[in-house]
C-alpha positions in Angstrom: -8.3 -26.4 9.7 -10.1 -23.2 8.8 -8.3 -21.5 11.7 -4.9 -22.3 10.2 -6.0 -21.1 6.8 -7.4 -17.9 8.3 -4.2 -17.3 10.2 -2.1 -17.9 7.1 -4.2 -15.5 5.1 -4.0 -12.8 7.8 -0.2 -13.2 7.8 -0.1 -12.7 4.0 -2.2 -9.6 4.3 -0.1 -8.2 7.1 3.1 -8.9 5.0 1.5 -7.0 2.0 0.3 -4.0 4.0 2.4 -0.8 4.1 1.4 1.2 7.3 2.0 4.9 7.3 3.4 7.5 4.8 7.0 6.6 5.8 6.7 3.0 4.9 4.9 3.8 1.7 7.5 6.4 0.8 10.3 4.0 1.4 8.6 1.3 -0.8 8.1 3.8 -3.6 11.5 5.5 -3.2 10.1 8.9 -2.5 9.3 11.0 0.6 6.2 11.1 2.8 5.1 14.5 1.4 4.9 13.0 -2.1 2.9 10.1 -0.7 0.3 12.4 0.8 0.0 14.2 -2.5 -0.4 10.9 -4.4 -3.1 9.8 -1.9 -4.9 13.2 -2.2 -4.9 13.2 -6.0 -5.7 9.5 -6.1 -2.8 8.8 -8.5 -2.0 5.5 -6.7 -4.2 3.2 -4.6 -3.4 4.6 -1.2 -6.1 4.6 1.5 -6.7 5.7 5.0 -7.2 3.9 8.2 -8.3 6.7 10.5 -5.7 9.4 9.9 -3.0 6.9 8.9 -2.2 6.2 5.3 -2.1 2.5 4.2 -1.4 0.7 0.9 -0.9 -2.7 -0.5 2.5 -3.6 -2.0 0.8 -5.7 -4.7 -1.7 -3.0 -5.6 1.0 -0.3 -5.8 3.1 -2.6 -8.1 0.1 -3.2 -10.4 -0.7 0.5 -10.5 2.9 1.5 -11.2 3.1 -1.1 -14.0 -0.2 0.2 -15.5 1.1 3.8 -15.3 4.4 3.0 -17.0 2.7 0.9 -19.7 0.3 3.8 -20.7 
């Protein structure tokens, strides 16, 4: 039973993950160069996995909502 739950949670996490500057840029409607700048300046919750940028769709939505509400 726990294995099924763990597998479902892993699937949800994988669906939420944006992998690489290109995917993040496409999601945000910008270009990879802008994504690197946003990551460097910590304006959005974009992290690194080795040299690759990663981000959560849900966290980016929440951050964008907070930025537009301010």
